[in-house]
C-alpha positions, -999 to +999 in steps of 0.1 A: -001+001+000+029+023+009+046+019-028+016+026-038+004+057-024+041+074-037+036+060-067+003+076-074+015+109-053+041+116-075+051+135-106+080+139-127+057+120-151+035+149-148+063+178-152+075+150-184+040+152-201+040+190-192+070+191-213+062+172-245+030+190-245+049+228-247+072+213-272+045+203-289+030+232-294+060+254-299+064+231-331+036+234-340+042+276-343+073+273-367+059+249-389+025+274-393+046+302-394+071+286-420+040+279-436+030+318-445+072+329-453+070+300-475+051+317-506+075+346-502+114+325-494+102+308-528+100+344-544+130+355-534+153+322-540+131+324-577+150+357-582+184+346-568+186+314-589+172+331-623+198+360-611+227+335-611+218+316-648+220+351-660+251+357-646+270+328-655+254+332-690+275+363-699+306+340-688 
């Protein structure tokens, strides 16, 4: 019975679960932010690629 009561009072697992939930929420936030920026980044990198192709064609 004593071992069971210590098991019930132990909250170290709950802390690990809370940290896991926080990490998951942060990850979802990062994914959402990157999804919003994706189009802009694609346009920027496409412009850089076009300029590099033009510079290499001139050589």
